[in-house]
C-alpha positions, 0 to 999 in steps of 0.5 A: 760506813762501818765495815763488819771487821771494824765492828768485830774488832770494836766489840773485841776491844770493848770486852777487854780492859780497854775503854771502848763502846761497841754498843755505839758502833753497833748502833751506827752500823744498824742506822747505816743499814748496809747489813742485816740486823742479825749479821751485825748482832752476830759479828758484835757478839762474836767479837765481844765473846772473843774479847771475854775469852782473852780475859778468861785466858789471862785469868786461867794462865797468867793469874800468877803475874797479878802482883806485877804493876803492869797487870791489867787488873788491880787487886781490888778489882780481882777481890771484888770480882772473886767475891761477886763470883763466889756469891752468885756462881757461874750464873753471874757470867750471864752479866759479863756484858755489864760495864766495869764488872764484866771484864774482871768477872770473865778474868776471875772465871778463868782464874777459878778454872771455870770450864771453857764450855760453861764459860762460853755458853753463859757469856755468849747468851748474855752478850748476844741478848744485849746486842739483840736487844740493841738491834731490836730497839734501833 
């Protein structure tokens, strides 16, 4: 059994720079059948959006530490995410769930001072759609 709290924290960690697969946790929870699909999708989405919000906060309030060797994002990641964000704008946040590019993208959104309301709306739509698709497919 995968408790809801484990799914929540797994999804939260997956949205940070830590390598983690919330999709596998969601699939296991769906197959266990102990909770409804909608409940599991909601919990995974909530955790994953909160993780993205942590990245946004890092970008918004801690970008001035980016040259520090222990900063979670490297200069190349920041530059790539900035270029991508500048090319596609805030709509790129719909794809914040994509591995490798999603974490730096949410960080850059904070660094570029994307309003929190717009950030949360777009990131939530993208992440919820991904989890809903998994819920439907399983």
